[in-house]
N, C-alpha and C positions, 0 to 999 in steps of 0.2 A: 251238576244237574244238566241233563241233556235238553237242548232247545229243540222244539218241534219244527220240522220243516214247514216253510210257508206253502200253503196250498192255494193256487189261484182260485179266485171266486168263479162260479159258474157264469155269471154275467160278463166277466172280463173275457173269458174264453169265447163265449158267443159273440162278443163285440169284435174280438180279433178275427174270428172266422168270417164275420160279415164284412169287415174291412178288407180282408184278403179277397173275398169274392167281388167286392166293389172295385178294387184295384185291377183284378183280373178282367172283369167285365169292361172296365174303362179302356184297358190296353187292347182288348179284343175289338172293341168298337173303333178305336183309333186305327187298328190294323185293317179292319174291314173298310173303313172310310178311305184310308190311304190306297188300299188295293183297288177300290171302286174308282177313285179319282184317276189313278194311274191307268186303269183300263179305258176309261172314257177319253183321256188325253191321248193315249196310244192309238185310239181309233179315229182321232180327229181328221187325219188326212187319208184314212183308209176307206174307200168306198165299198158298198155292198156288192156281192156278186149276183147278177141277174141273168137268168137263163131265158132265152126266147124260144118258144115252141110254135110250130105251125100246126093248126088243126082245121082242115077244110078251108084253108086260105085265111084263117083268123089267127092273129098273133095273140099269144098268151104269155104273160110275164110272170116269173116266179122267183122271189128272192131267196137266196141260200139261207137256210136256217129258219125261214118263215113260211115255207110252203114246200111243195114238191120240187125236187131237183132232178127227177127222172121223168122222161116222157111217158105218158100213158098210152092206151090203145088209140091208134089213129093219129098220134102226135109225132112230129118230126122236129128234132132239135135243130134250130137254124143258127143260133149265135149265142155267145156269152159276152155280156157287157158289164161295165162297172158303173155304178151310179150311187151317189151319196143320198141316203134316206134322210128325211126331215127329222131333226132331233127334238127331244122334248125341251120344255122351258128350263127344267132343272139341269139337264145336260148342258144346255147353252150357258147357263150361269156358271157351272163347274168349269167349262172350257174357258170362259172369260176370266175366271179368277185364277185358275191354276196353269193354264197353258203357257209355256215359255213364249214371250213376245219376240217377234221378229223385228229387229230394229232396222229401219231403212233410212236412207239419206237421199233427199231429192229437193229440187228447187221449190221454195214456198214463200208466200208473203205472210208474215205473222199477223197481219191485220185482217186477212180474209181466209186463211187456212181453216179447214173444218176440224171439229173435235176429233173425228175419226182419223183424219190424216195426222193430227198431232200425236195420236197414240201410235200410228205407224212410225212416226219419227222417234219414238222411244219414250214418250211421256206416259205416265200412268193415267188412268181414267180421271182421278181426282186432280192431277196436275193439269191435264187438258181442260177440264171444267174450270179450273181457276183462271187459266189464261183467257178462256172464252168469257168468263164473268167480268174480267177486267175490261175486255172490249165492249161488252154489253153496257157497261156503265159509262162508256164514252172514252175509254182509254185508247190511245193510239201509239203505235211503235213508229216513230219518225225515222229512226236510224237503226242499223244493226245493233249498235251498242245498247239501245233502249231495251231490246229483247233480252240481253244478257243481265239486265238489272232486275228482271222479274225473279222473285224469291224462289220460284219453282224451277228455274233454269240453272242447273249446276254449271260450274265453270267448264268441266270436262264435256258436258253436253253442248254448251255453246261453242267450244272450240271445234267440235265435230260438225256442227250445223252452220257455223258462220259462213263458209264458202257457198252455202246453198240458199242463204237468205236473200230474197229479192224484193225490195220495196220500191215500186215504181215512183218516179218523180211526178209531181203534180204539174200538169200543163196549164199555165196561167191563161191561155187563150181558149181553153175548153172547160175549165172548172166552173162550177156554179158557186154561189155564196156559201152553201153548206159545206162544200169541199174545201173552200178557203179557210173555214173555221177550224179545220183539222190541223192547220199549220201552227207552229208554236208562236205565241204572241199575237195571234189574229183572232179577234172576237167578231161578233156580229157587225159591229160598226165598221171596222176596216174591211171585212169581207164584202159588205155592201158597197163601200167606196171602191174597192178593187174591180168589182163588176161594172160599176157606173163609169169609172175612168176608162175601162176597156171599151165600153160602148162609145164614149166620146172620141177615143182614138181610132176606132174602127178596128181594134185589135192591137195587142202589144207587139212591138217590133223587137224589143230586147228586154230582158228581165229588169234592168236598172230603171226602167220607166216607172216602176212601182214607187220609187223614191220621189216622184213628182207629185204623188198624192199628199195632201196636207197632213203633216205630222207623221208621215211615214219616213222615219229617219234612217240613217246608215246603220245604227245599232239594230233596228228592227229587221232591216234587209239582210244584214250579215247573219242574223239568227235563223234565216230560212233559205238563203240563196242556194245551198247545196241540196235542197229538197224540191226545187222547182225547175221547170224547163219551159221554153217558149217556142211553140211551133209557129211556122210562118203564117201570118194572118192573110186574109183575102186582100187582093190589091185594092187600095183606097181609090174610089172613083173621083179623083181630083178634077178630072176634065169634064165630068158630066153632072156632078151634084149641083143643085141650085144654091144660090147665095145663102139662103137661110140655113141650109144644112151644113155648108162649108163653115159658117160662122160658129158652129158648135164644137169644131175641133179645137183642142187646147192650144195648138200652135198657131191658129189662124185668127179667129175673132171676126167681128163685123167689118171693120175697115179693110183688113186684108182679104176677106171673102169677096168684097165688092171689087177690089183691085184685081183679084185672080180671075173673076168673071170677065173683066175688061181685057186682061192679058190674053186669055184663051180665045176671046172673040176676035182679037186682032193679031193672033199668031197662028200660022198654019200648023196643023196637027203634028207634022213631022219635025217641027222646030220647037215644040213645047218641051220644057224640062223643068225639073225642080231647081236646077242651077239658074235657069233663066229667070225664075220667079225671085230668087235671092238677088241676082244681079240687078233686077229691076227695083230693088229696095222695097218689095211688097211686104215681106215678113220682118217683124221687129228683130233687131240684132240679137237680143237675148234668146230668141227662139230659132235663129237661123241654123245653128249646129244641129239641134234636135230635128228640125224640119228636114234637113238634108239626110240625116241618118235614117229617118223614118221612110222618106219617099225615094231614097236611092238604094235601099237594100231589099229585104224581103217584102216590104210594104210599097214596092214601086207602083206608081199610079198607072191606071189603065191608059190606053191610047185611043179609046173610042172618039170619033169626031164629036166635037162639042155641038150641042143643039143651038139653033138660032135663038137669040134672046133679044 
């Protein structure tokens, strides 16, 4: 008995044809989209042609393809220039998404570099935003290596950028308490103490003076010593300050302040010196070394004549 050949149902045929049209339409749409994107990207750096005409002394500009390109009656073509027309918002989005990015390398501080410059350095828009979000939440890159630990910074990217990372050291003679809190291990308490002690000293002479602050130990100092610098403070007015102000200095105190006033009143200006104060036994022995290091280096006292007291 012969078997009848299976005949596809009409609904199946119509479905197959519809699917074929759908696939063809989708592929056509992809082709058109790709062609449009390639066209927009290809014109990214290509300016429009603008013809400049003169008519009765008046300049008339006409863009190629957008208006006349030939001079009319009474018009003289003066020049042809190139100018980039303003793009639509859609075109700008296409360029932002599909244009090949130019990766640059230049010196930058990861704590202050803009989102736009992060993209110039090779980060995507989302990666740059992630780095900025970390900073906005109080994150700080203390050292180059800290930047490499960010999950959006690939090892290959860090190796390329490492020579260009520049994080300025914090000057302990210029920083305010807010800046001190950006240092590792320094909160509001120690930041305030660092400013207060600087005021009493008349300015830090060397970074190790930070360890003279109560509970500011060697471990805390070692954790930040490579992140700080100490500019020369203003000369301390050792020979002109009144007794009550001298007494506020950590190395002097009331007894020594009174003795310094007597010393400078009875010593000619040209013979005064920090060494002379030490030889006179005015400064306690435990502070003598610090006193000499402070007043014989960048914090050398002024030589103004002492006022009569």
